[in-house]
NUPALO-544252 format. One record per residue (C-alpha): x, y, z; residue number from 1; residue in one letter. Coordinates in Angstrom, 3 decimals, padded with zeros to 6 digits. Layout:
BEGIN
X;Y;Z;nr;rest
X;Y;Z;NUM;A .
...
END
This chain:
BEGIN
X;Y;Z;nr;rest
045.281;062.425;-004.941;1;X .
045.591;060.327;-008.106;2;X .
042.450;059.556;-010.064;3;X .
042.543;056.358;-012.040;4;X .
040.664;056.664;-015.277;5;X .
040.069;053.576;-017.357;6;X .
037.766;053.693;-020.339;7;X .
037.925;053.420;-024.106;8;X .
039.676;056.755;-024.606;9;X .
041.969;057.018;-021.606;10;X .
044.110;054.731;-019.550;11;X .
046.132;057.190;-017.478;12;X .
046.539;058.241;-013.874;13;X .
046.303;061.972;-013.331;14;X .
046.497;063.932;-010.135;15;X .
043.522;066.016;-009.143;16;X .
045.651;069.127;-009.714;17;X .
046.584;067.970;-013.251;18;X .
042.930;067.418;-014.093;19;X .
041.919;070.801;-012.684;20;X .
044.744;072.571;-014.556;21;X .
043.810;070.768;-017.761;22;X .
040.190;071.835;-017.373;23;X .
041.228;075.415;-016.626;24;X .
043.106;075.413;-019.946;25;X .
039.935;074.226;-021.695;26;X .
041.397;070.812;-022.509;27;X .
038.463;068.621;-023.530;28;X .
040.344;065.448;-022.544;29;X .
040.577;066.607;-018.928;30;X .
037.002;067.892;-018.913;31;X .
035.869;064.458;-020.047;32;X .
037.974;062.790;-017.342;33;X .
036.493;065.064;-014.669;34;X .
032.954;064.439;-015.908;35;X .
033.379;060.668;-016.180;36;X .
035.016;060.477;-012.764;37;X .
032.286;062.313;-010.860;38;X .
029.113;062.202;-012.962;39;X .
027.881;058.930;-011.439;40;X .
028.177;060.206;-007.863;41;X .
026.614;063.532;-008.700;42;X .
023.808;061.952;-010.704;43;X .
022.836;060.171;-007.495;44;X .
022.685;063.559;-005.751;45;X .
020.549;065.014;-008.547;46;X .
018.180;062.036;-008.483;47;X .
017.503;062.658;-004.791;48;X .
016.232;066.155;-005.565;49;X .
014.693;065.706;-009.015;50;X .
011.172;064.616;-009.745;51;X .
012.302;062.335;-012.590;52;X .
015.338;061.051;-014.498;53;X .
015.182;063.771;-017.161;54;X .
015.154;066.569;-014.602;55;X .
018.099;064.929;-012.801;56;X .
020.059;064.752;-016.065;57;X .
019.352;068.444;-016.712;58;X .
020.500;069.289;-013.177;59;X .
023.706;067.311;-013.689;60;X .
024.443;069.001;-016.997;61;X .
023.793;072.462;-015.540;62;X .
025.974;071.626;-012.541;63;X .
028.931;070.577;-014.677;64;X .
028.586;073.706;-016.803;65;X .
028.794;075.750;-013.590;66;X .
031.735;073.676;-012.348;67;X .
033.672;074.245;-015.570;68;X .
032.731;077.935;-015.701;69;X .
033.738;078.570;-012.068;70;X .
036.675;076.203;-011.714;71;X .
039.100;079.077;-011.229;72;X .
037.253;079.860;-007.981;73;X .
038.377;076.581;-006.412;74;X .
041.328;077.565;-004.218;75;X .
042.500;074.065;-003.226;76;X .
041.117;074.652;000.263;77;X .
039.147;071.652;001.389;78;X .
037.903;068.794;-000.724;79;X .
037.559;069.361;-004.460;80;X .
034.729;066.831;-004.554;81;X .
033.027;068.683;-001.694;82;X .
033.367;071.972;-003.581;83;X .
031.777;070.405;-006.673;84;X .
029.047;068.729;-004.570;85;X .
028.006;072.119;-003.177;86;X .
027.600;073.372;-006.742;87;X .
025.536;070.302;-007.674;88;X .
023.281;070.758;-004.633;89;X .
022.888;074.489;-005.317;90;X .
021.960;073.842;-008.957;91;X .
019.446;071.195;-007.840;92;X .
017.937;073.586;-005.297;93;X .
017.721;076.408;-007.817;94;X .
015.981;074.083;-010.280;95;X .
013.374;072.910;-007.788;96;X .
012.860;076.341;-006.231;97;X .
011.490;077.436;-009.592;98;X .
008.682;074.921;-008.946;99;X .
007.310;077.049;-006.055;100;X .
007.539;074.429;-003.329;101;X .
005.759;075.383;-000.143;102;X .
007.055;074.607;003.307;103;X .
004.527;074.464;006.116;104;X .
005.428;076.804;008.930;105;X .
003.535;075.276;011.837;106;X .
005.776;074.803;014.842;107;X .
003.882;071.828;016.299;108;X .
006.413;069.214;015.232;109;X .
009.103;070.079;017.722;110;X .
008.593;066.919;019.766;111;X .
010.400;063.650;019.551;112;X .
009.645;061.077;016.912;113;X .
008.271;057.908;018.436;114;X .
010.616;054.998;017.946;115;X .
008.313;052.168;016.933;116;X .
010.946;050.074;015.219;117;X .
014.589;050.949;015.717;118;X .
015.965;048.270;013.405;119;X .
013.584;048.779;010.471;120;X .
015.978;050.840;008.301;121;X .
018.716;048.223;008.654;122;X .
016.552;045.778;006.678;123;X .
016.223;048.149;003.739;124;X .
018.698;048.380;000.911;125;X .
020.082;051.767;-000.035;126;X .
017.926;051.714;-003.175;127;X .
014.762;050.936;-001.218;128;X .
015.475;053.751;001.224;129;X .
016.158;056.207;-001.620;130;X .
012.858;055.180;-003.240;131;X .
011.032;055.914;000.018;132;X .
012.743;059.306;000.234;133;X .
011.679;060.074;-003.353;134;X .
008.047;059.444;-002.329;135;X .
008.157;062.226;000.254;136;X .
006.415;065.503;-000.635;137;X .
008.939;067.886;-002.229;138;X .
009.378;070.148;000.801;139;X .
009.996;067.228;003.141;140;X .
012.322;065.528;000.641;141;X .
014.455;068.623;000.122;142;X .
014.884;069.298;003.834;143;X .
015.580;065.619;004.580;144;X .
018.219;065.446;001.827;145;X .
019.917;068.663;002.912;146;X .
019.978;067.775;006.592;147;X .
020.277;063.997;006.828;148;X .
022.294;063.272;003.697;149;X .
024.212;066.442;002.809;150;X .
024.839;067.403;006.446;151;X .
023.686;071.033;006.410;152;X .
022.465;072.625;009.645;153;X .
018.935;073.978;009.978;154;X .
020.333;077.517;009.951;155;X .
022.172;076.814;006.683;156;X .
019.087;075.195;005.169;157;X .
016.982;078.159;006.208;158;X .
019.407;080.489;004.510;159;X .
019.595;078.363;001.352;160;X .
015.823;078.030;001.011;161;X .
014.863;081.425;002.430;162;X .
012.866;079.858;005.269;163;X .
013.181;079.935;009.053;164;X .
015.408;077.366;010.748;165;X .
012.368;076.319;012.789;166;X .
010.498;075.565;009.544;167;X .
013.404;073.378;008.458;168;X .
013.286;071.508;011.773;169;X .
009.527;071.046;011.496;170;X .
009.786;069.726;007.921;171;X .
012.528;067.302;008.971;172;X .
010.437;065.894;011.822;173;X .
007.487;065.431;009.467;174;X .
009.703;063.811;006.829;175;X .
011.115;061.376;009.380;176;X .
007.643;060.502;010.646;177;X .
006.443;059.888;007.107;178;X .
009.500;057.742;006.300;179;X .
009.015;055.788;009.483;180;X .
005.383;055.131;008.566;181;X .
006.406;054.022;005.074;182;X .
008.932;051.588;006.584;183;X .
006.310;050.213;008.984;184;X .
003.914;049.762;006.063;185;X .
006.596;047.880;004.119;186;X .
007.166;045.600;007.084;187;X .
003.441;044.844;007.291;188;X .
003.406;043.910;003.607;189;X .
006.458;041.677;004.049;190;X .
004.885;039.751;006.928;191;X .
END
């Protein structure tokens, strides 16, 4: 895959492999290209987990340090962006786990979520939906992000967060219910 980089310093097309090899050699030019190519996408990931902009920026910086320090571990199996995204998510999780987030363990939320308004999310912009997600309590927000956005299974989430898969499922149901209520409240305000 060719990455097209256009900015004040560079106006070149480099293959992903060329960029990786340049970074492995410690070439600052290629490190800058890698950072500038992916930092916007990964900042969005960090913002979903962080409590504020500053924490997200710290997460992003820590993630890129880990990416550069562990780049030799990428074996060209699967997506390079996916490999980096896992690092970004893991750094974000490690950062927020230091905040001692609690996850309720009641198993009462195993039922279905009532579908009061199936088309409500289609009326929201991506930014509005992300703002609603940011308003969720930390435990709900983390589980929702990992499951609904990152695509991890409840078993994987349980392993990552050191909780039971059933706790992950329960938190997801509660997060969805809370999001649904927020969307309904927005609709009432709009009417």
